[in-house]
C-alpha positions as CSV (number, residue, x, y, z in Angstrom):
1,X,69.2,97.9,113.2
2,X,69.3,100.7,115.7
3,X,68.1,104.2,114.4
4,X,71.2,105.7,116.5
5,X,75.0,104.9,117.9
6,X,75.6,105.4,121.1
7,X,79.4,105.9,122.4
8,X,80.9,106.0,126.0
9,X,84.5,107.5,126.6
10,X,87.3,105.3,126.8
11,X,91.1,105.3,126.2
12,X,92.9,108.3,124.4
13,X,93.0,106.7,120.8
14,X,89.2,105.9,121.0
15,X,88.2,109.0,122.6
16,X,90.6,111.2,119.9
17,X,88.5,109.0,117.3
18,X,85.4,109.5,118.2
19,X,86.3,114.0,118.3
20,X,87.3,113.1,115.0
21,X,84.5,111.4,113.5
22,X,82.3,114.3,115.0
23,X,84.4,116.4,112.4
24,X,83.8,114.2,110.1
25,X,80.2,114.0,110.9
26,X,79.8,117.7,111.3
27,X,80.0,118.6,107.6
28,X,77.1,116.6,106.6
29,X,73.8,118.4,106.6
30,X,71.3,117.6,108.5
31,X,73.2,115.3,111.0
32,X,72.2,115.3,114.8
33,X,73.9,114.1,117.6
34,X,74.0,115.0,121.5
35,X,77.2,115.5,123.4
36,X,77.1,113.9,127.2
37,X,79.5,113.5,129.9
38,X,78.8,110.1,129.5
39,X,78.2,109.5,126.2
40,X,77.7,110.5,122.7
41,X,74.3,109.5,120.7
42,X,74.4,110.1,117.2
43,X,71.3,109.7,114.8
44,X,72.0,107.6,111.8
45,X,68.9,109.1,110.1
46,X,70.6,111.1,106.6
47,X,74.2,109.1,107.3
48,X,75.7,107.4,103.9
49,X,79.1,105.7,103.8
50,X,79.7,107.4,100.4
51,X,79.3,111.0,102.2
52,X,81.2,109.8,105.0
53,X,84.0,108.5,103.4
54,X,84.0,111.7,101.1
55,X,84.6,114.1,104.3
56,X,86.8,111.6,106.2
57,X,89.0,110.9,103.0
58,X,89.3,115.0,102.6
59,X,90.1,115.6,106.3
60,X,92.9,113.0,105.8
61,X,94.5,114.8,103.0
62,X,94.4,118.0,104.8
63,X,95.8,116.7,108.4
64,X,98.4,113.5,106.7
65,X,98.7,114.7,103.0
66,X,97.8,111.1,102.0
67,X,94.2,110.2,100.2
68,X,92.5,106.8,100.0
69,X,89.8,107.6,97.4
70,X,90.5,105.6,94.4
71,X,93.5,103.6,96.0
72,X,92.8,99.7,95.9
73,X,96.3,98.8,97.1
74,X,99.9,100.7,97.4
75,X,99.2,102.0,101.0
76,X,101.4,99.9,102.9
77,X,103.6,103.0,104.1
78,X,100.4,105.1,104.8
79,X,99.8,106.0,108.3
80,X,96.3,103.7,108.2
81,X,98.6,100.8,106.8
82,X,97.4,98.7,103.7
83,X,93.9,100.3,103.9
84,X,92.0,101.0,100.4
85,X,89.0,102.8,99.7
86,X,86.6,99.7,99.9
87,X,88.2,98.4,103.0
88,X,87.7,102.1,104.9
89,X,83.8,102.0,103.3
90,X,83.4,98.2,104.8
91,X,84.5,100.0,108.2
92,X,81.9,102.7,107.8
93,X,79.0,100.4,106.7
94,X,80.1,98.5,110.1
95,X,80.1,101.3,112.1
96,X,76.4,102.7,110.8
97,X,75.2,98.9,110.7
98,X,76.1,97.9,114.2
99,X,73.8,94.7,114.7
100,X,76.0,91.7,115.5
101,X,75.0,91.7,119.4
102,X,75.8,89.2,121.8
103,X,73.5,86.4,121.7
104,X,73.4,86.2,118.1
105,X,73.2,82.6,116.6
106,X,75.7,83.0,114.0
107,X,78.5,80.3,114.6
108,X,82.4,81.1,114.7
109,X,84.2,83.0,117.6
110,X,83.2,85.3,120.5
111,X,85.1,88.2,120.1
112,X,85.7,91.1,122.9
113,X,86.4,94.5,122.0
114,X,89.7,95.6,123.7
115,X,88.5,99.5,123.2
116,X,84.7,99.3,124.4
117,X,84.4,95.5,125.7
118,X,81.6,94.8,123.7
119,X,81.3,91.0,122.2
120,X,80.6,90.1,118.5
121,X,80.5,87.1,116.6
122,X,83.1,86.6,114.0
123,X,84.2,83.8,111.3
124,X,87.4,82.2,111.0
125,X,88.3,84.4,107.9
126,X,86.9,87.6,109.6
127,X,89.1,87.3,112.7
128,X,92.7,88.4,111.4
129,X,90.9,91.4,110.4
130,X,89.7,91.9,113.6
131,X,93.4,92.6,115.1
132,X,94.4,95.6,116.2
133,X,97.3,96.1,113.9
134,X,99.2,98.7,111.9
135,X,96.0,99.3,109.8
136,X,94.8,101.4,112.7
137,X,97.7,103.5,112.9
138,X,101.4,102.6,111.6
139,X,102.9,104.6,114.4
140,X,101.3,103.5,117.7
141,X,100.4,99.7,117.0
142,X,102.2,96.9,116.0
143,X,102.5,93.9,113.4
144,X,100.2,91.3,113.9
145,X,103.2,89.1,113.0
146,X,106.3,91.5,114.7
147,X,106.0,92.7,118.1
148,X,103.8,94.8,120.8
149,X,104.2,98.7,120.1
150,X,105.9,100.2,123.1
151,X,104.1,103.3,123.0
152,X,100.3,101.6,123.2
153,X,100.5,99.1,125.6
154,X,98.7,96.6,123.7
155,X,100.1,93.4,121.5
156,X,99.5,92.1,118.5
157,X,96.5,89.8,119.9
158,X,94.2,92.2,120.9
159,X,90.6,92.7,119.4
160,X,88.4,95.4,117.8
161,X,85.0,95.2,117.0
162,X,83.2,96.1,113.9
163,X,81.7,99.2,115.8
164,X,84.7,100.7,116.8
165,X,86.7,99.7,113.6
166,X,85.9,103.1,111.6
167,X,86.1,105.5,115.1
168,X,90.0,104.5,115.3
169,X,90.4,105.6,111.9
170,X,89.6,109.0,112.7
171,X,91.8,109.3,116.1
172,X,94.1,111.6,113.5
173,X,91.8,114.3,112.7
174,X,91.4,116.2,115.6
175,X,95.5,116.4,117.1
176,X,96.4,120.1,117.1
177,X,100.0,120.9,115.3
178,X,102.6,123.2,117.5
179,X,106.1,124.3,116.3
180,X,108.6,122.5,118.0
181,X,112.0,123.9,118.5
182,X,113.3,122.6,115.2
183,X,111.2,124.1,112.4
184,X,111.1,120.6,110.5
185,X,110.1,119.0,113.8
186,X,106.0,117.9,113.7
187,X,104.8,118.1,117.1
188,X,100.9,116.7,117.4
189,X,99.0,117.4,120.6
190,X,95.3,116.0,122.2
191,X,93.8,117.0,125.3
192,X,92.3,113.6,127.0
193,X,89.8,113.6,129.5
194,X,87.2,111.0,130.7
195,X,84.5,113.3,129.7
196,X,83.6,114.0,126.0
197,X,82.0,117.5,127.1
198,X,85.3,118.7,128.2
199,X,87.6,117.3,125.6
200,X,86.1,118.6,122.9
201,X,86.1,122.2,124.9
202,X,89.4,121.9,125.8
203,X,90.7,121.4,122.0
204,X,88.7,123.6,120.4
205,X,90.1,126.4,123.1
206,X,93.6,124.9,122.3
207,X,92.9,125.3,118.9
208,X,92.0,128.8,119.3
209,X,94.6,129.7,121.5
210,X,97.4,128.4,119.2
211,X,95.6,130.0,115.7
212,X,97.0,133.0,117.2
213,X,101.0,131.4,118.0
214,X,101.9,128.0,117.0
215,X,105.2,128.0,119.6
216,X,102.7,128.1,122.6
217,X,104.6,125.5,125.0
218,X,102.2,122.5,126.3
219,X,101.8,123.4,129.6
220,X,100.5,127.0,128.8
221,X,98.4,125.4,126.4
222,X,96.9,123.3,129.0
223,X,96.6,125.8,131.6
224,X,94.9,128.1,129.0
225,X,92.4,125.6,128.0
226,X,91.8,124.7,131.8
227,X,91.4,128.7,132.6
228,X,89.2,129.3,129.5
229,X,86.8,126.6,130.9
230,X,86.3,127.8,134.3
231,X,85.5,131.1,132.9
232,X,82.9,130.2,130.0
233,X,81.3,126.9,131.3
234,X,81.6,127.8,135.5
235,X,80.8,124.1,136.2
236,X,82.1,122.0,138.9
237,X,84.1,118.7,138.2
238,X,84.8,115.7,139.9
239,X,88.2,114.5,141.6
240,X,88.2,111.8,139.1
241,X,88.2,113.9,135.9
242,X,90.7,117.0,137.3
243,X,93.0,114.2,138.3
244,X,92.8,112.2,134.6
245,X,93.1,115.5,132.2
246,X,96.3,114.5,129.9
247,X,98.0,116.2,126.8
248,X,98.7,113.4,124.3
249,X,102.0,114.8,122.6
250,X,103.1,112.8,119.0
251,X,106.8,113.9,117.7
252,X,107.1,111.6,115.2
253,X,107.0,107.9,116.1
254,X,107.7,109.3,119.8
255,X,104.2,109.3,122.3
256,X,104.7,111.6,125.5
257,X,101.7,112.6,127.9
258,X,101.5,115.2,129.8
259,X,99.6,116.9,132.7
260,X,99.6,119.4,135.1
261,X,100.1,118.7,139.1
262,X,96.5,118.5,140.9
263,X,97.0,121.4,142.1
264,X,97.3,123.6,139.3
265,X,94.6,122.4,137.7
266,X,92.1,122.3,140.8
267,X,93.3,126.3,140.8
268,X,92.9,126.8,136.8
269,X,89.6,125.3,136.9
270,X,87.8,127.6,139.9
271,X,85.7,130.0,138.5
272,X,86.6,132.9,140.7
273,X,90.6,132.2,140.5
274,X,90.2,131.7,137.0
275,X,88.7,135.2,136.5
276,X,91.0,136.9,138.7
277,X,94.0,135.6,136.5
278,X,92.0,136.5,133.5
279,X,91.8,140.2,134.8
280,X,94.9,140.3,135.6
281,X,96.0,139.5,132.2
282,X,99.6,139.1,132.9
283,X,101.5,136.3,131.2
284,X,104.1,136.6,133.7
285,X,102.2,136.3,136.8
286,X,99.9,133.2,134.7
287,X,103.4,131.7,134.3
288,X,104.3,131.8,138.1
289,X,100.7,130.1,139.0
290,X,101.9,127.1,136.1
291,X,105.0,126.5,137.7
292,X,103.4,125.9,141.2
293,X,105.5,129.5,142.4
294,X,103.0,130.9,144.5
295,X,104.9,132.7,147.3
296,X,106.0,134.7,144.1
297,X,102.8,136.4,144.2
298,X,103.8,137.9,147.3
299,X,106.8,139.3,146.0
300,X,105.2,140.4,143.2
301,X,102.7,142.5,145.3
302,X,105.4,143.8,147.2
303,X,107.5,145.2,144.1
304,X,104.4,146.8,142.5
305,X,103.6,148.6,145.4
306,X,106.8,149.9,145.4
307,X,106.7,150.7,142.0
308,X,103.3,152.7,142.4
309,X,105.2,154.9,145.0
310,X,107.8,155.5,142.5
311,X,105.6,156.2,139.3
312,X,103.6,158.8,141.5
313,X,106.9,160.5,142.0
314,X,107.4,160.4,138.6
315,X,110.7,158.2,139.1
316,X,111.6,156.4,135.6
317,X,111.1,152.5,135.9
318,X,114.6,150.9,134.1
319,X,114.6,147.6,132.9
320,X,116.6,146.3,135.9
321,X,114.0,146.6,138.1
322,X,112.8,143.6,140.1
323,X,109.2,144.8,139.1
324,X,110.1,143.4,135.4
325,X,110.3,140.0,136.7
326,X,106.8,140.0,137.3
327,X,104.8,142.4,135.0
328,X,105.0,143.9,131.8
329,X,103.4,146.6,131.6
330,X,105.3,147.8,134.8
331,X,105.1,152.0,133.4
332,X,101.3,151.9,133.5
333,X,100.4,153.4,136.7
334,X,96.4,153.0,136.4
335,X,97.1,149.1,135.7
336,X,98.9,148.9,138.1
337,X,96.8,150.1,140.5
338,X,93.8,148.0,139.5
339,X,96.1,144.6,140.1
340,X,96.8,145.8,143.4
341,X,93.4,144.9,144.5
342,X,93.3,142.1,142.8
343,X,96.4,140.3,143.4
344,X,96.0,140.0,147.1
345,X,92.9,138.5,146.5
346,X,94.2,135.9,143.8
347,X,96.9,134.9,146.3
348,X,94.4,134.3,149.0
349,X,92.1,132.8,147.1
350,X,94.8,129.8,146.1
351,X,96.2,129.4,149.5
352,X,92.6,128.6,150.3
353,X,92.0,126.7,147.3
354,X,95.4,124.2,148.3
355,X,94.2,124.5,151.8
356,X,97.4,126.2,152.8
């Protein structure tokens, strides 16, 4: 048996499962793992089935308001349908053992995992349990005997290997809850990308942002998270990674996908531009950038200069003045003077970045 578990990025469902697994392991003393862009390596030493299950069940109870501890049945309508304490522990055991490699002399069917692509030999009895069904999410997946789920473009005949079973059952944990326009509407989001490092950071930034307000729109959450990444990490991302950053939005049984236009993503991930936006610290300016209305920055600068002259003359700025469209602190002469030096530079950097 190998002494570590190595996980690679895949689709968003699996990636969310990996992040959820790390949250489960995060409550276990002395667990060691290393997060890389291309993989995550988890040391098996110190891991045991009981402790992992207890932590998973506690997080599940907090997130879904259901629990599996002591369950021997009666979970048909649970998020992970028809699962019991024992069946979940079996999946944890399979993840920790993970010793059924290609080339095994065991008799049975040679299956290939739809998630990670690994091969595994299984007997006829276990083959049915390997189907990717509502056991791994009754909202996302289909019944083995009925129809493919339209939200997750797989059909009931897709196969999952022993290594991926428990990981998929952690995918609910990292989703972040928002408040919709309707207070009874539950909206959950998860930011996905081809990089584990980026996924973990962006979701952490989003979670911190939402501690201040649960009413942020998805566009602003993603934009603000990208901004924080650029400022704190100062890391250049490849074009492929930038093009594949998306937000998974769950609204009950509806799954939506949201991403920002490539130009906006490119701008927000530029350290110099992100720092200037942060220094200006004006939500209205940030909203213009998120909307791609870059030419409005010129107008904002024009009205700002006019306002500075008015304030110097001790003129009162009323709420109908054009400056109020662009700035909240439009009566603060010192602030406007500072921003008047930053905004033209920001506009120039944005045009340079997008090649205009």
